[in-house]
C-alpha positions as CSV (number, residue, x, y, z in Angstrom):
1,M,0.0,0.0,0.0
2,P,1.5,3.4,-0.9
3,S,2.4,5.6,2.0
4,Q,0.5,8.8,2.8
5,K,2.3,12.1,3.5
6,K,1.5,15.7,3.9
7,T,3.2,17.8,1.4
8,T,4.3,21.1,2.8
9,E,7.4,22.0,0.8
10,T,7.2,24.5,-2.0
11,T,8.4,23.2,-5.3
12,K,10.9,25.6,-6.9
13,T,12.5,26.0,-10.3
14,N,15.6,28.1,-10.6
15,G,15.0,29.5,-7.2
16,K,11.5,30.7,-8.0
17,R,8.3,29.4,-6.6
18,Q,6.2,27.4,-9.1
19,R,2.7,28.9,-9.3
20,E,0.0,29.3,-11.8
21,P,0.2,32.6,-13.8
22,L,-1.1,35.7,-11.9
23,K,-3.9,36.3,-14.5
24,S,-5.1,32.7,-14.0
25,L,-5.2,33.2,-10.2
26,I,-7.2,36.4,-10.6
27,L,-9.7,34.8,-13.0
28,Y,-10.0,31.8,-10.7
29,H,-10.8,33.8,-7.7
30,L,-13.2,36.1,-9.6
31,F,-15.2,33.1,-10.9
32,K,-15.0,31.2,-7.6
33,W,-16.3,34.0,-5.4
34,S,-18.9,35.4,-7.8
35,V,-20.4,32.1,-9.1
36,V,-19.1,28.8,-7.9
37,S,-18.8,29.3,-4.2
38,P,-22.2,31.0,-3.8
39,T,-23.8,28.2,-5.8
40,L,-22.1,25.5,-3.8
41,H,-22.9,27.0,-0.4
42,T,-26.4,28.2,-1.0
43,Y,-28.0,26.1,-3.8
44,F,-26.2,22.9,-2.9
45,R,-25.8,23.6,0.8
46,G,-22.1,22.6,0.4
47,R,-19.8,21.3,3.1
48,I,-16.1,21.0,2.7
49,Y,-13.7,18.9,4.8
50,G,-10.0,18.7,4.6
51,A,-9.1,21.8,2.6
52,E,-6.0,22.2,4.7
53,H,-4.6,19.1,2.9
54,V,-4.1,20.9,-0.4
55,P,-0.6,22.4,-1.0
56,Q,-1.1,25.9,-2.4
57,E,2.1,25.9,-4.5
58,G,3.9,23.5,-6.8
59,P,2.7,20.7,-9.2
60,L,-0.2,18.6,-7.8
61,V,-2.4,15.8,-9.1
62,I,-6.0,16.1,-7.9
63,T,-7.9,12.8,-8.4
64,S,-11.6,12.2,-7.5
65,N,-14.8,10.4,-8.3
66,H,-17.0,11.8,-11.0
67,A,-20.8,11.8,-11.3
68,S,-21.8,15.2,-12.8
69,N,-20.8,18.0,-15.1
70,F,-20.7,20.2,-12.1
71,D,-17.8,18.3,-10.6
72,P,-14.8,20.2,-12.3
73,P,-15.8,23.7,-11.1
74,L,-16.9,22.5,-7.6
75,L,-13.7,20.5,-7.1
76,S,-11.5,23.4,-8.3
77,N,-13.4,25.8,-6.0
78,C,-12.6,23.6,-2.9
79,M,-8.9,23.4,-3.7
80,R,-8.4,27.2,-3.2
81,R,-6.2,27.2,-6.4
82,P,-6.9,26.6,-10.1
83,V,-7.1,23.1,-11.3
84,A,-6.4,22.3,-14.9
85,F,-8.9,19.9,-16.5
86,M,-9.1,18.6,-20.1
87,A,-11.9,20.0,-22.2
88,K,-13.4,19.4,-25.6
89,E,-11.4,21.0,-28.4
90,E,-14.6,22.5,-29.8
91,L,-14.8,24.9,-26.8
92,F,-11.5,26.5,-27.8
93,Q,-13.0,27.5,-31.1
94,V,-15.4,30.0,-29.5
95,P,-14.0,33.5,-29.2
96,V,-13.6,34.9,-25.7
97,L,-14.6,31.5,-24.2
98,K,-11.3,30.2,-25.5
99,Q,-9.3,32.8,-23.6
100,A,-11.4,32.5,-20.5
101,I,-11.2,28.7,-20.1
102,S,-7.5,28.7,-21.0
103,L,-6.8,31.2,-18.2
104,Y,-8.9,29.0,-15.9
105,G,-6.7,26.0,-16.7
106,A,-8.6,24.0,-19.3
107,Y,-6.6,22.4,-22.0
108,P,-8.0,21.0,-25.3
109,V,-8.3,17.4,-26.2
110,K,-9.7,16.1,-29.5
111,R,-12.6,13.7,-29.4
112,G,-11.4,10.2,-30.0
113,S,-7.7,11.3,-29.6
114,S,-5.2,9.1,-27.9
115,D,-4.5,9.3,-24.2
116,R,-1.0,10.5,-25.1
117,Q,-2.2,13.9,-26.1
118,A,-4.0,14.4,-22.7
119,L,-0.9,13.0,-20.9
120,R,1.4,15.5,-22.6
121,A,-0.9,18.4,-21.8
122,A,-1.3,17.4,-18.2
123,L,2.5,17.0,-17.7
124,E,3.1,20.4,-19.3
125,Y,0.8,22.1,-16.8
126,L,2.5,20.3,-13.9
127,E,5.9,21.4,-15.2
128,H,4.6,25.0,-14.8
129,G,3.4,24.5,-11.2
130,W,-0.3,23.9,-11.8
131,A,-2.6,21.4,-10.1
132,T,-4.0,19.0,-12.7
133,G,-7.4,17.3,-12.2
134,I,-7.9,13.7,-13.2
135,F,-11.1,11.7,-12.6
136,L,-10.0,8.4,-11.3
137,Q,-12.5,6.3,-13.2
138,G,-12.4,8.6,-16.3
139,T,-16.1,8.6,-16.9
140,R,-19.1,9.4,-14.7
141,S,-20.6,6.8,-12.4
142,K,-24.3,6.7,-11.5
143,D,-23.8,6.4,-7.8
144,G,-20.8,8.5,-7.3
145,R,-18.5,5.7,-6.3
146,I,-15.5,4.4,-8.1
147,H,-15.9,1.0,-9.6
148,S,-13.3,0.7,-12.3
149,P,-10.3,3.1,-11.6
150,K,-7.9,3.8,-14.4
151,L,-4.1,4.2,-14.2
152,G,-4.0,7.7,-15.7
153,A,-3.7,9.7,-12.5
154,A,-1.0,7.5,-11.1
155,L,0.9,7.5,-14.4
156,I,0.9,11.3,-14.6
157,A,1.9,11.6,-10.9
158,A,4.7,9.1,-11.4
159,K,6.1,10.9,-14.5
160,A,6.0,14.3,-12.8
161,Q,6.8,13.0,-9.4
162,A,3.9,15.1,-8.1
163,P,1.9,14.3,-5.0
164,I,-1.7,13.0,-5.4
165,V,-4.6,14.5,-3.4
166,P,-7.7,12.2,-3.3
167,V,-11.0,14.0,-3.3
168,C,-14.6,12.7,-2.8
169,L,-17.6,14.5,-4.2
170,W,-20.7,13.3,-2.5
171,G,-24.2,14.1,-3.7
172,T,-23.3,15.4,-7.2
173,H,-24.8,12.2,-8.8
174,E,-28.2,13.4,-7.7
175,I,-27.9,16.9,-9.2
176,F,-29.7,15.8,-12.4
177,S,-32.6,13.4,-12.1
178,G,-34.7,11.8,-14.9
179,K,-35.0,13.8,-18.1
180,S,-34.9,17.3,-16.5
181,N,-32.1,19.6,-17.5
182,I,-32.6,21.7,-14.5
183,P,-30.1,21.0,-11.7
184,R,-31.7,20.0,-8.4
185,S,-30.9,21.7,-5.1
186,V,-29.4,18.6,-3.4
187,P,-26.8,18.7,-0.6
188,V,-23.2,18.3,-1.7
189,T,-20.3,17.4,0.5
190,V,-16.6,17.5,-0.6
191,R,-14.0,15.6,1.4
192,I,-10.3,16.1,0.7
193,G,-7.8,13.4,1.8
194,E,-4.2,13.8,2.8
195,A,-1.6,13.9,0.0
196,I,-0.3,10.6,-1.3
197,A,3.2,10.1,-2.5
198,P,3.5,9.4,-6.3
199,P,4.5,6.0,-7.5
200,K,8.3,5.6,-7.5
201,T,8.2,4.1,-11.0
202,T,5.9,3.9,-14.0
203,H,5.9,0.0,-13.7
204,R,2.3,-1.3,-13.9
205,E,2.4,-2.9,-10.5
206,D,3.4,0.4,-8.9
207,L,0.7,2.4,-10.8
208,Q,-1.9,-0.2,-9.9
209,A,-1.0,-0.2,-6.2
210,T,-1.4,3.6,-6.1
211,T,-4.5,3.6,-8.2
212,D,-6.2,1.0,-6.0
213,Y,-5.2,2.9,-2.8
214,C,-6.7,6.1,-4.2
215,A,-9.9,4.4,-5.1
216,Q,-10.1,2.9,-1.6
217,V,-9.5,6.2,0.1
218,I,-12.1,8.0,-2.1
219,N,-14.7,5.3,-1.7
220,Q,-14.2,5.3,2.1
221,M,-14.7,9.1,2.2
222,H,-17.9,8.6,0.0
223,D,-19.2,6.1,2.6
224,L,-19.1,8.8,5.2
225,G,-21.9,10.5,3.4
226,R,-23.1,13.9,4.3
């Protein structure tokens, strides 16, 4: 089982702290405090546990369960720093939106493209001190739990030697119900676990051990419920 550790040291390059660009930090906080945080805390009656586990500087892999399109902004909101997620390439063809989501940390991935493109993009963001978000199962699950975790988050963490922070989003699987496109006002709880050391190698057995441990931690937090 991989060991857990709290990450407190600041990653530095050439003596300088690694951080997201200032303009990205500004946009992140504007969007967070004007839209996402009020929505989470009022409409979804949000609760957040473990925010102190998130290092505020340096490369970081955020991995979580996934059950709703609301997950990326809600997760990023609770990290207190921007989190780079992959987004459909088509979104980057829309004027203004392209600049906005790029500043917020989104990076384009073509539909049906290989995982290598996403891997390279994620590693590039990590090299520049960003936190990168990877859904552990890759696709959404109906009950919010992780049933079939993929090795992507562990592989990226291993290549970048970046710590992994496991996160559980509880309740987002109930935001949309039936055929309605209107999000329901359901209670949402976000639990953030302690940072986990990255796999020492990219060998499959090391990646699998870290992946299984992340899935175990996230599902255990999900079992805590509200």
